[in-house]
All heavy atoms as an XYZ file, in Angstrom:
827
protein
N      -6.780     76.076    -33.026
C      -7.731     76.630    -33.979
C      -8.620     77.679    -33.314
O      -8.891     78.709    -33.895
C      -8.555     75.479    -34.564
C      -9.439     75.870    -35.689
S      -8.438     76.250    -37.120
C      -9.665     76.647    -38.284
N      -9.079     77.368    -32.099
C      -9.933     78.313    -31.399
C      -9.191     79.614    -31.126
O      -9.742     80.694    -31.259
C     -10.394     77.720    -30.074
C     -11.641     76.941    -30.125
C     -12.027     76.552    -28.722
C     -13.355     75.872    -28.681
N     -13.739     75.476    -27.344
N      -7.955     79.503    -30.721
C      -7.180     80.684    -30.380
C      -6.938     81.570    -31.601
O      -6.920     82.796    -31.473
C      -5.852     80.297    -29.748
C      -6.061     79.697    -28.371
O      -7.070     79.980    -27.717
N      -5.146     78.877    -27.931
N      -6.759     80.981    -32.760
C      -6.562     81.776    -33.973
C      -7.815     82.574    -34.309
O      -7.731     83.757    -34.634
C      -6.208     80.872    -35.157
C      -4.764     80.500    -35.249
C      -4.506     79.771    -36.547
C      -3.044     79.463    -36.689
N      -2.755     78.777    -37.957
N      -8.979     81.939    -34.215
C     -10.235     82.640    -34.505
C     -10.454     83.776    -33.507
O     -10.855     84.868    -33.884
C     -11.409     81.674    -34.471
C     -11.455     80.743    -35.645
C     -12.673     79.854    -35.592
C     -12.692     78.914    -36.780
N     -13.847     78.038    -36.770
N     -10.208     83.502    -32.249
C     -10.354     84.541    -31.229
C      -9.392     85.687    -31.503
O      -9.768     86.853    -31.431
C     -10.099     83.945    -29.844
C     -10.119     84.966    -28.749
C     -11.311     85.497    -28.306
C      -8.936     85.404    -28.183
C     -11.336     86.450    -27.310
C      -8.936     86.354    -27.182
C     -10.143     86.876    -26.748
N      -8.157     85.356    -31.833
C      -7.133     86.364    -32.098
C      -7.514     87.224    -33.292
O      -7.442     88.457    -33.228
C      -5.791     85.674    -32.329
C      -4.672     86.600    -32.708
C      -4.099     87.438    -31.763
C      -4.192     86.646    -34.018
C      -3.078     88.298    -32.111
C      -3.175     87.499    -34.371
C      -2.610     88.320    -33.414
O      -1.594     89.174    -33.754
N      -7.954     86.622    -34.384
C      -8.325     87.385    -35.580
C      -9.557     88.262    -35.320
O      -9.620     89.402    -35.789
C      -8.574     86.453    -36.766
C      -7.313     85.814    -37.300
C      -7.281     84.484    -37.674
C      -6.139     86.543    -37.426
C      -6.127     83.902    -38.162
C      -4.976     85.974    -37.911
C      -4.973     84.652    -38.276
O      -3.833     84.075    -38.750
N     -10.522     87.751    -34.611
C     -11.689     88.558    -34.273
C     -11.299     89.734    -33.389
O     -11.796     90.847    -33.562
C     -12.757     87.716    -33.583
C     -13.470     86.801    -34.547
O     -13.511     87.057    -35.747
N     -14.017     85.723    -34.028
N     -10.438     89.497    -32.430
C      -9.975     90.545    -31.531
C      -9.239     91.634    -32.317
O      -9.469     92.823    -32.120
C      -9.082     89.945    -30.446
C      -8.623     90.947    -29.431
C      -9.514     91.492    -28.526
C      -7.292     91.336    -29.377
C      -9.098     92.409    -27.592
C      -6.856     92.257    -28.452
C      -7.759     92.800    -27.547
N      -8.367     91.249    -33.224
C      -7.624     92.205    -34.050
C      -8.583     92.995    -34.942
O      -8.434     94.214    -35.118
C      -6.549     91.478    -34.892
C      -5.485     90.867    -33.984
C      -5.920     92.408    -35.899
C      -4.716     91.881    -33.160
N      -9.599     92.324    -35.508
C     -10.568     93.011    -36.366
C     -11.365     94.050    -35.570
O     -11.582     95.172    -36.037
C     -11.512     91.989    -37.009
N     -11.779     93.692    -34.365
C     -12.514     94.632    -33.520
C     -11.645     95.827    -33.172
O     -12.087     96.986    -33.233
C     -13.036     93.920    -32.260
C     -14.146     92.937    -32.635
C     -13.537     94.915    -31.223
C     -14.561     92.019    -31.515
N     -10.404     95.579    -32.809
C      -9.502     96.681    -32.476
C      -9.244     97.585    -33.683
O      -9.178     98.804    -33.543
C      -8.181     96.142    -31.940
C      -8.195     95.605    -30.514
C      -6.819     95.085    -30.126
C      -8.645     96.660    -29.539
N      -9.096     96.992    -34.860
C      -8.846     97.784    -36.063
C     -10.032     98.706    -36.354
O      -9.849     99.900    -36.629
C      -8.579     96.864    -37.250
N     -11.239     98.177    -36.264
C     -12.428     99.000    -36.513
C     -12.539    100.088    -35.450
O     -12.823    101.253    -35.756
C     -13.698     98.120    -36.539
C     -14.963     98.971    -36.532
C     -13.674     97.209    -37.748
N     -12.300     99.732    -34.206
C     -12.392    100.708    -33.124
C     -11.401    101.850    -33.301
O     -11.767    103.023    -33.216
C     -12.151    100.008    -31.779
C     -12.176    100.902    -30.548
C     -13.591    101.376    -30.285
C     -11.630    100.166    -29.358
N     -10.146    101.515    -33.562
C      -9.137    102.562    -33.682
C      -9.308    103.391    -34.956
O      -9.067    104.593    -34.946
C      -7.735    101.973    -33.615
C      -7.368    101.502    -32.239
C      -6.774    100.271    -32.051
C      -7.614    102.281    -31.120
C      -6.431     99.838    -30.785
C      -7.276    101.858    -29.855
C      -6.682    100.632    -29.677
N      -9.732    102.788    -36.043
C      -9.926    103.548    -37.278
C     -11.064    104.546    -37.150
O     -10.944    105.697    -37.563
C     -10.201    102.602    -38.444
S      -8.744    101.674    -38.942
N     -12.175    104.126    -36.565
C     -13.305    105.044    -36.429
C     -13.013    106.116    -35.390
O     -13.404    107.271    -35.571
C     -14.590    104.288    -36.054
O     -14.340    103.520    -34.879
C     -15.028    103.373    -37.172
N     -12.348    105.762    -34.304
C     -12.031    106.761    -33.284
C     -11.070    107.803    -33.839
O     -11.213    108.994    -33.568
C     -11.428    106.075    -32.063
N     -10.119    107.383    -34.621
C      -9.160    108.313    -35.210
C      -9.860    109.294    -36.154
O      -9.554    110.485    -36.158
C      -8.062    107.548    -35.941
C      -6.923    108.439    -36.337
O      -6.749    109.512    -35.774
N      -6.145    108.006    -37.315
N     -10.794    108.819    -36.962
C     -11.507    109.688    -37.888
C     -12.349    110.712    -37.141
O     -12.419    111.873    -37.530
C     -12.384    108.849    -38.814
N     -12.970    110.316    -36.061
C     -13.801    111.242    -35.285
C     -12.943    112.295    -34.602
O     -13.265    113.473    -34.601
C     -14.645    110.462    -34.253
C     -15.329    111.408    -33.275
C     -15.670    109.597    -34.958
N     -11.844    111.891    -34.025
C     -10.972    112.836    -33.320
C     -10.322    113.803    -34.299
O     -10.168    114.990    -34.002
C      -9.908    112.079    -32.505
C     -10.594    111.344    -31.346
C      -8.847    113.004    -31.974
C      -9.696    110.395    -30.611
N      -9.968    113.348    -35.483
C      -9.291    114.200    -36.455
C     -10.222    115.269    -37.024
O      -9.768    116.342    -37.414
C      -8.728    113.354    -37.584
N     -11.514    115.013    -37.082
C     -12.429    115.962    -37.705
C     -12.748    117.161    -36.818
O     -12.781    118.278    -37.286
C     -13.732    115.259    -38.084
C     -13.563    114.356    -39.285
C     -14.878    113.711    -39.677
O     -15.883    113.909    -39.036
N     -14.851    112.931    -40.733
N     -13.028    116.933    -35.572
C     -13.444    118.038    -34.704
C     -12.678    118.001    -33.400
O     -12.221    116.960    -32.958
C     -14.945    117.949    -34.378
O     -15.187    116.722    -33.705
C     -15.796    118.060    -35.611
N     -12.573    119.170    -32.798
C     -12.032    119.221    -31.450
C     -13.207    119.448    -30.513
O     -14.026    120.343    -30.711
C     -10.998    120.340    -31.325
O     -11.617    121.582    -31.548
N     -13.309    118.622    -29.490
C     -14.444    118.660    -28.583
C     -14.018    119.358    -27.300
O     -12.978    119.041    -26.729
C     -14.933    117.225    -28.277
C     -16.101    117.251    -27.323
C     -15.288    116.515    -29.558
N     -14.824    120.300    -26.856
C     -14.547    120.986    -25.604
C     -15.418    120.396    -24.503
O     -16.408    119.706    -24.761
C     -14.843    122.489    -25.726
O     -16.234    122.657    -25.995
C     -14.016    123.121    -26.822
N     -15.043    120.685    -23.267
C     -15.796    120.157    -22.135
C     -17.209    120.719    -22.110
O     -18.149    120.041    -21.705
C     -15.071    120.470    -20.820
C     -15.781    119.924    -19.619
C     -15.803    118.566    -19.374
C     -16.437    120.771    -18.747
C     -16.461    118.054    -18.288
C     -17.095    120.273    -17.643
C     -17.109    118.904    -17.406
N     -17.389    121.939    -22.541
C     -18.717    122.553    -22.554
C     -19.672    121.802    -23.484
O     -20.873    121.739    -23.232
C     -18.616    124.013    -22.970
N     -19.145    121.218    -24.559
C     -19.984    120.459    -25.478
C     -20.328    119.077    -24.920
O     -21.372    118.530    -25.210
C     -19.280    120.295    -26.815
C     -19.091    121.590    -27.556
C     -18.201    121.421    -28.770
O     -17.385    120.506    -28.818
N     -18.353    122.319    -29.744
N     -19.450    118.523    -24.115
C     -19.640    117.171    -23.599
C     -20.385    117.165    -22.263
O     -20.992    116.168    -21.892
C     -18.269    116.469    -23.457
C     -18.394    115.079    -22.899
C     -17.561    116.428    -24.790
N     -20.391    118.279    -21.555
C     -20.972    118.334    -20.220
C     -22.438    117.904    -20.171
O     -22.804    117.124    -19.280
C     -20.815    119.742    -19.635
C     -21.262    119.829    -18.210
C     -21.052    121.205    -17.630
C     -21.563    121.260    -16.213
N     -21.448    122.581    -15.646
N     -23.322    118.328    -21.076
C     -24.722    117.859    -20.998
C     -24.848    116.341    -21.128
O     -25.666    115.726    -20.446
C     -25.411    118.567    -22.163
C     -24.557    119.746    -22.455
C     -23.167    119.350    -22.106
N     -24.044    115.753    -21.975
C     -24.093    114.307    -22.145
C     -23.617    113.602    -20.882
O     -24.211    112.598    -20.466
C     -23.217    113.888    -23.344
O     -23.626    114.622    -24.494
C     -23.336    112.403    -23.606
N     -22.579    114.121    -20.262
C     -22.069    113.521    -19.031
C     -23.106    113.635    -17.916
O     -23.322    112.683    -17.159
C     -20.733    114.181    -18.629
C     -19.650    113.840    -19.647
C     -20.310    113.747    -17.239
C     -18.359    114.584    -19.438
N     -23.772    114.776    -17.832
C     -24.799    114.967    -16.804
C     -25.969    114.015    -17.028
O     -26.465    113.389    -16.091
C     -25.262    116.442    -16.785
C     -26.485    116.621    -15.912
C     -24.138    117.339    -16.322
N     -26.418    113.862    -18.274
C     -27.522    112.951    -18.573
C     -27.155    111.511    -18.247
O     -27.964    110.762    -17.683
C     -27.922    113.063    -20.044
C     -28.657    114.324    -20.386
C     -28.992    114.358    -21.867
C     -29.590    115.679    -22.270
N     -29.853    115.749    -23.705
N     -25.953    111.103    -18.607
C     -25.510    109.746    -18.310
C     -25.417    109.525    -16.805
O     -25.835    108.481    -16.293
C     -24.150    109.481    -18.963
C     -23.564    108.093    -18.722
C     -24.425    107.037    -19.378
C     -22.143    108.023    -19.232
N     -24.886    110.502    -16.087
C     -24.791    110.391    -14.631
C     -26.159    110.280    -13.984
O     -26.367    109.469    -13.072
N     -27.111    111.089    -14.431
C     -28.469    111.026    -13.892
C     -29.116    109.674    -14.188
O     -29.791    109.096    -13.334
C     -29.325    112.150    -14.474
C     -28.920    113.536    -14.014
S     -29.123    113.761    -12.259
C     -30.894    113.790    -12.156
N     -28.901    109.155    -15.391
C     -29.462    107.847    -15.728
C     -28.870    106.756    -14.846
O     -29.586    105.870    -14.367
C     -29.209    107.541    -17.202
N     -27.568    106.809    -14.594
C     -26.929    105.804    -13.742
C     -27.423    105.912    -12.297
O     -27.632    104.892    -11.634
C     -25.412    105.951    -13.779
C     -24.780    105.559    -15.090
S     -25.039    103.809    -15.418
C     -26.054    103.889    -16.858
N     -27.638    107.125    -11.818
C     -28.157    107.307    -10.459
C     -29.572    106.749    -10.355
O     -29.909    106.054     -9.388
C     -28.103    108.792    -10.054
C     -26.651    109.224     -9.847
C     -28.920    109.055     -8.797
C     -26.464    110.717     -9.657
N     -30.402    107.003    -11.350
C     -31.778    106.502    -11.341
C     -31.799    104.979    -11.397
O     -32.560    104.331    -10.667
C     -32.580    107.123    -12.500
C     -32.801    108.614    -12.219
C     -33.909    106.411    -12.708
C     -33.367    109.379    -13.371
N     -30.962    104.393    -12.236
C     -30.897    102.931    -12.322
C     -30.452    102.338    -10.983
O     -31.011    101.344    -10.511
C     -29.946    102.493    -13.461
C     -29.603    101.025    -13.372
C     -30.553    102.811    -14.807
N     -29.460    102.958    -10.339
C     -28.986    102.475     -9.044
C     -30.078    102.582     -7.986
O     -30.277    101.644     -7.199
C     -27.745    103.275     -8.605
O     -26.752    103.187     -9.628
C     -27.185    102.754     -7.308
N     -30.804    103.699     -7.964
C     -31.885    103.860     -6.989
C     -32.998    102.834     -7.196
O     -33.505    102.259     -6.228
C     -32.447    105.279     -7.058
C     -31.535    106.374     -6.523
C     -32.169    107.749     -6.743
C     -31.238    106.164     -5.054
N     -33.379    102.593     -8.443
C     -34.403    101.593     -8.698
C     -33.930    100.192     -8.347
O     -34.707     99.369     -7.867
C     -34.890    101.653    -10.151
C     -35.949    102.678    -10.364
C     -35.691    103.801    -11.116
C     -37.200    102.541     -9.802
C     -36.666    104.760    -11.316
C     -38.183    103.493     -9.984
C     -37.915    104.611    -10.743
N     -32.650     99.892     -8.561
C     -32.109     98.595     -8.173
C     -32.185     98.418     -6.660
O     -32.606     97.369     -6.166
C     -30.653     98.455     -8.646
C     -29.963     97.259     -8.089
C     -30.252     95.998     -8.556
C     -29.025     97.397     -7.077
C     -29.622     94.890     -8.027
C     -28.393     96.294     -6.547
C     -28.688     95.037     -7.023
N     -31.800     99.444     -5.908
C     -31.848     99.367     -4.447
C     -33.301     99.237     -3.982
O     -33.613     98.414     -3.113
C     -31.157    100.600     -3.825
C     -29.657    100.537     -4.093
C     -31.431    100.689     -2.333
C     -28.912    101.807     -3.748
N     -34.202    100.024     -4.562
C     -35.614     99.953     -4.201
C     -36.194     98.569     -4.479
O     -36.904     97.994     -3.639
C     -36.401    101.016     -4.972
C     -37.900    101.044     -4.743
C     -38.193    101.536     -3.335
C     -38.565    101.932     -5.771
N     -35.869     98.004     -5.619
C     -36.367     96.684     -5.976
C     -35.820     95.607     -5.050
O     -36.563     94.740     -4.585
C     -36.014     96.364     -7.426
C     -36.542     95.061     -8.000
C     -38.057     95.088     -8.032
C     -35.995     94.837     -9.382
N     -34.530     95.647     -4.759
C     -33.955     94.615     -3.894
C     -34.491     94.724     -2.466
O     -34.766     93.711     -1.828
C     -32.430     94.691     -3.913
O     -32.005     95.941     -3.451
N     -34.685     95.948     -1.960
C     -35.247     96.111     -0.611
C     -36.692     95.634     -0.576
O     -37.101     94.925      0.355
C     -35.133     97.586     -0.156
C     -35.974     97.853      1.077
C     -33.687     97.936      0.109
N     -37.476     95.993     -1.580
C     -38.876     95.575     -1.589
C     -39.009     94.060     -1.719
O     -39.857     93.454     -1.059
C     -39.643     96.289     -2.693
O     -39.129     95.939     -3.953
N     -38.165     93.426     -2.513
C     -38.219     91.968     -2.621
C     -37.791     91.286     -1.333
O     -38.365     90.266     -0.937
C     -37.352     91.489     -3.790
C     -37.940     91.702     -5.175
C     -36.936     91.293     -6.239
C     -39.227     90.942     -5.342
N     -36.790     91.832     -0.659
C     -36.374     91.219      0.604
C     -37.446     91.396      1.678
O     -37.694     90.482      2.475
C     -35.038     91.790      1.066
O     -35.161     93.161      1.328
N     -38.129     92.566      1.707
C     -39.231     92.759      2.652
C     -40.398     91.827      2.335
O     -41.011     91.262      3.247
C     -39.694     94.211      2.641
C     -38.731     95.219      3.258
C     -39.262     96.636      3.080
C     -38.511     94.920      4.722
N     -40.712     91.667      1.073
C     -41.772     90.742      0.670
C     -41.431     89.329      1.114
O     -42.274     88.619      1.649
C     -41.962     90.787     -0.848
C     -42.922     89.746     -1.348
C     -44.297     89.919     -1.222
C     -42.446     88.582     -1.948
C     -45.172     88.957     -1.674
C     -43.326     87.617     -2.398
C     -44.682     87.812     -2.261
O     -45.546     86.856     -2.704
N     -40.199     88.937      0.912
C     -39.777     87.593      1.288
C     -39.824     87.409      2.801
O     -40.173     86.339      3.290
C     -38.366     87.329      0.767
C     -37.959     85.898      0.944
O     -38.788     85.001      0.837
N     -36.702     85.680      1.219
N     -39.491     88.437      3.533
C     -39.433     88.323      4.990
C     -40.821     88.320      5.631
O     -41.064     87.569      6.572
C     -38.605     89.471      5.553
C     -38.305     89.348      7.007
C     -37.341     90.417      7.433
C     -36.865     90.155      8.851
N     -35.821     91.085      9.239
N     -41.745     89.141      5.126
C     -43.023     89.304      5.803
C     -44.204     88.580      5.150
O     -45.111     88.145      5.844
C     -43.365     90.795      5.930
C     -42.412     91.538      6.819
C     -41.603     92.529      6.297
C     -42.303     91.233      8.162
C     -40.725     93.222      7.108
C     -41.430     91.914      8.983
C     -40.640     92.907      8.456
N     -44.227     88.470      3.841
C     -45.407     87.927      3.189
C     -45.285     86.467      2.790
O     -46.272     85.748      2.780
C     -45.763     88.766      1.955
C     -46.135     90.170      2.307
C     -45.309     91.220      1.963
C     -47.293     90.436      2.996
C     -45.639     92.518      2.294
C     -47.638     91.731      3.332
C     -46.809     92.776      2.984
N     -44.103     85.999      2.461
C     -43.936     84.611      2.031
C     -44.211     83.622      3.156
O     -44.870     82.611      2.924
C     -42.535     84.401      1.412
C     -42.265     82.939      1.149
C     -42.431     85.185      0.117
N     -43.778     83.870      4.400
C     -44.075     82.881      5.456
C     -45.571     82.652      5.680
O     -45.956     81.573      6.103
C     -43.424     83.469      6.705
C     -42.330     84.312      6.183
C     -42.859     84.880      4.900
N     -46.434     83.621      5.400
C     -47.877     83.420      5.548
C     -48.379     82.338      4.595
O     -49.263     81.569      4.926
C     -48.622     84.720      5.266
C     -48.416     85.782      6.306
C     -49.183     87.022      5.935
C     -48.895     88.135      6.900
N     -49.562     89.388      6.526
N     -47.809     82.308      3.400
C     -48.276     81.348      2.408
C     -47.728     79.949      2.662
O     -48.357     78.977      2.282
C     -47.867     81.791      0.999
C     -48.490     83.093      0.584
C     -47.693     84.189      0.273
C     -49.855     83.234      0.504
C     -48.265     85.385     -0.103
C     -50.434     84.448      0.130
C     -49.622     85.505     -0.174
O     -50.178     86.689     -0.543
N     -46.584     79.847      3.267
C     -45.962     78.529      3.454
C     -45.870     78.146      4.927
O     -45.041     77.341      5.308
C     -44.568     78.480      2.799
C     -43.645     79.538      3.373
C     -44.657     78.587      1.317
C     -42.230     79.432      2.883
N     -46.754     78.715      5.751
C     -46.713     78.465      7.186
C     -46.923     76.985      7.494
O     -46.203     76.388      8.284
C     -47.788     79.294      7.872
C     -47.690     79.299      9.366
C     -48.823     80.074      9.992
C     -48.797     81.516      9.548
N     -49.824     82.339     10.149
N     -47.909     76.359      6.872
C     -48.223     74.970      7.182
C     -47.563     73.985      6.219
O     -47.798     72.789      6.297
C     -49.731     74.757      7.168
C     -50.326     75.115      5.822
O     -49.642     75.778      5.022
O     -51.483     74.729      5.589
N     -46.746     74.481      5.339
C     -46.110     73.618      4.340
C     -44.743     73.187      4.843
O     -43.861     74.002      5.044
C     -45.963     74.375      3.018
C     -45.496     73.510      1.885
C     -46.363     72.625      1.272
C     -44.188     73.572      1.441
C     -45.949     71.836      0.236
C     -43.770     72.784      0.400
C     -44.645     71.923     -0.198
O     -44.225     71.132     -1.226
N     -44.577     71.918      5.077
C     -43.316     71.390      5.600
C     -42.562     70.713      4.455
O     -43.079     69.839      3.796
C     -43.583     70.374      6.694
C     -44.442     70.893      7.815
C     -43.669     70.946      9.081
C     -44.522     71.281     10.263
N     -44.925     72.604     10.426
N     -41.326     71.137      4.250
C     -40.510     70.574      3.183
C     -39.111     70.340      3.706
O     -38.457     71.259      4.193
C     -40.451     71.526      1.981
C     -39.590     71.073      0.816
C     -40.192     69.837      0.163
C     -39.459     72.175     -0.192
N     -38.677     69.117      3.634
C     -37.317     68.784      4.031
C     -36.379     69.225      2.916
O     -36.591     68.902      1.760
C     -37.211     67.277      4.280
C     -35.866     66.889      4.826
O     -35.025     67.742      5.100
N     -35.661     65.600      4.982
N     -35.319     69.954      3.244
C     -34.407     70.462      2.213
C     -33.654     69.340      1.507
O     -33.214     69.492      0.389
C     -33.421     71.451      2.828
C     -34.079     72.725      3.241
C     -33.072     73.735      3.642
C     -33.791     74.981      4.085
N     -33.266     76.178      3.580
N     -33.485     68.216      2.174
C     -32.776     67.091      1.564
C     -33.711     66.170      0.797
O     -33.283     65.167      0.250
C     -32.047     66.294      2.651
C     -31.010     67.138      3.361
O     -30.443     68.035      2.703
O     -30.774     66.916      4.557
N     -34.975     66.501      0.775
C     -35.956     65.636      0.143
C     -35.855     65.705     -1.376
O     -35.673     66.764     -1.952
C     -37.353     66.055      0.580
O     -38.308     65.325     -0.137
N     -35.998     64.563     -1.993
C     -36.035     64.499     -3.455
C     -37.445     64.183     -3.941
O     -37.639     63.801     -5.087
C     -35.057     63.438     -3.963
C     -33.586     63.722     -3.681
C     -32.733     62.545     -4.130
C     -33.146     64.985     -4.372
N     -38.429     64.363     -3.073
C     -39.818     64.087     -3.391
C     -40.322     65.061     -4.453
O     -40.019     66.245     -4.416
C     -40.645     64.229     -2.110
C     -42.081     63.884     -2.243
C     -42.768     63.998     -0.889
N     -42.619     65.313     -0.301
C     -43.386     66.357     -0.584
N     -44.345     66.233     -1.481
N     -43.196     67.513      0.006
N     -41.083     64.553     -5.393
C     -41.636     65.408     -6.433
C     -43.053     65.828     -6.039
O     -43.759     65.073     -5.375
C     -41.687     64.682     -7.789
O     -42.467     63.501     -7.650
C     -40.296     64.332     -8.266
N     -43.466     67.012     -6.429
C     -44.814     67.465     -6.072
C     -45.886     66.686     -6.832
O     -45.662     66.200     -7.940
C     -44.815     68.935     -6.477
C     -43.704     69.084     -7.440
C     -42.705     68.028     -7.132
N     -47.062     66.591     -6.215
C     -48.144     65.835     -6.840
C     -49.092     66.706     -7.651
O     -49.705     66.225     -8.596
C     -48.961     65.100     -5.755
O     -49.421     66.053     -4.796
C     -48.092     64.052     -5.067
N     -49.229     67.973     -7.287
C     -50.111     68.860     -8.045
C     -49.457     70.230     -8.233
O     -48.345     70.465     -7.775
C     -51.484     68.994     -7.378
C     -51.390     69.580     -5.978
O     -50.275     69.637     -5.438
O     -52.439     69.983     -5.443
N     -50.170     71.105     -8.910
C     -49.611     72.413     -9.251
C     -49.383     73.288     -8.017
O     -48.369     73.966     -7.913
C     -50.549     73.116    -10.237
C     -50.009     74.425    -10.755
C     -50.785     74.991    -11.924
C     -52.189     75.335    -11.571
N     -52.903     76.066    -12.632
N     -50.299     73.254     -7.074
C     -50.154     74.085     -5.878
C     -48.964     73.633     -5.026
O     -48.205     74.456     -4.522
C     -51.438     74.029     -5.051
C     -51.426     74.998     -3.893
C     -52.773     75.056     -3.212
O     -53.805     75.036     -3.903
O     -52.764     75.122     -1.981
N     -48.794     72.355     -4.906
C     -47.654     71.839     -4.149
C     -46.333     72.170     -4.856
O     -45.333     72.491     -4.207
C     -47.786     70.330     -3.952
C     -46.775     69.760     -3.010
C     -46.965     68.272     -2.796
O     -47.857     67.674     -3.430
O     -46.196     67.723     -1.991
N     -46.327     72.121     -6.175
C     -45.123     72.488     -6.924
C     -44.786     73.952     -6.723
O     -43.615     74.324     -6.555
C     -45.329     72.189     -8.406
N     -45.797     74.814     -6.705
C     -45.580     76.230     -6.477
C     -45.030     76.485     -5.074
O     -44.081     77.250     -4.889
C     -46.886     77.001     -6.695
C     -46.824     78.502     -6.541
C     -45.899     79.090     -7.582
C     -48.193     79.103     -6.649
N     -45.589     75.829     -4.076
C     -45.097     75.992     -2.707
C     -43.668     75.479     -2.569
O     -42.843     76.068     -1.878
C     -46.004     75.264     -1.711
C     -47.320     75.931     -1.520
S     -47.100     77.607     -0.908
C     -48.328     78.461     -1.820
N     -43.352     74.394     -3.242
C     -41.993     73.857     -3.195
C     -41.016     74.830     -3.840
O     -39.921     75.070     -3.325
C     -41.928     72.495     -3.887
C     -40.571     71.815     -3.784
S     -40.500     70.240     -4.641
C     -41.528     69.248     -3.596
N     -41.420     75.423     -4.957
C     -40.563     76.390     -5.636
C     -40.322     77.610     -4.757
O     -39.188     78.079     -4.616
C     -41.205     76.817     -6.969
C     -40.424     77.852     -7.696
C     -39.311     77.498     -8.420
C     -40.803     79.185     -7.656
C     -38.570     78.463     -9.100
C     -40.082     80.141     -8.318
C     -38.962     79.781     -9.047
N     -41.373     78.139     -4.144
C     -41.239     79.309     -3.276
C     -40.349     78.983     -2.080
O     -39.497     79.767     -1.680
C     -42.623     79.815     -2.822
C     -43.365     80.424     -4.006
C     -42.491     80.822     -1.694
C     -44.801     80.770     -3.711
N     -40.530     77.798     -1.505
C     -39.749     77.412     -0.326
C     -38.268     77.254     -0.650
O     -37.412     77.714      0.090
C     -40.293     76.087      0.255
O     -41.670     76.260      0.513
C     -39.571     75.735      1.527
N     -37.973     76.617     -1.751
C     -36.578     76.353     -2.088
C     -35.854     77.580     -2.620
O     -34.638     77.639     -2.567
C     -36.479     75.222     -3.102
C     -36.775     73.881     -2.503
C     -36.369     72.779     -3.426
C     -36.525     71.477     -2.710
N     -35.606     70.482     -3.182
N     -36.557     78.562     -3.163
C     -35.912     79.724     -3.790
C     -36.107     81.001     -3.002
O     -36.190     82.074     -3.580
C     -36.435     79.909     -5.217
C     -36.057     78.752     -6.092
O     -34.933     78.291     -6.038
N     -36.995     78.273     -6.870
N     -36.163     80.923     -1.724
C     -36.332     82.122     -0.906
C     -35.047     82.942     -0.924
O     -33.952     82.411     -0.943
C     -36.656     81.725      0.528
C     -38.028     81.082      0.613
C     -38.451     80.903      2.004
N     -38.588     82.198      2.628
C     -38.644     82.375      3.923
N     -38.574     81.359      4.722
N     -38.761     83.583      4.431
N     -35.207     84.266     -0.878
C     -34.050     85.148     -0.804
C     -33.464     85.070      0.584
O     -34.172     85.032      1.573
C     -34.468     86.590     -1.104
C     -34.989     86.859     -2.502
C     -35.496     88.281     -2.578
C     -33.899     86.639     -3.517
N     -32.168     85.068      0.668
C     -31.495     85.003      1.976
C     -31.007     86.370      2.343
O     -30.532     87.113      1.591
C     -30.318     84.041      1.927
C     -30.723     82.633      1.521
C     -31.430     81.933      2.627
C     -31.765     80.532      2.173
N     -32.728     79.845      2.900
């Protein structure tokens, strides 16, 4: 039953995709000069997103390496411990300790 629903949905999506694409292609002929600005804008957006991703990951790893140990210097937590925290500050320190970036 699951496979039939998946199959029918897949066929419906393909039918809509091919019908609309065919209508668009049949109406106009597109030249590279018309598409070039869109390609350049998309490329610039992808480059900016990639740069911000790299900047964010580097800054988070530096934060984790240099600033997090100051906050948890005196906090000792056994990784195999199943102890639950007693207050909010201890819960926060446990969360930071267990979820450090590697």
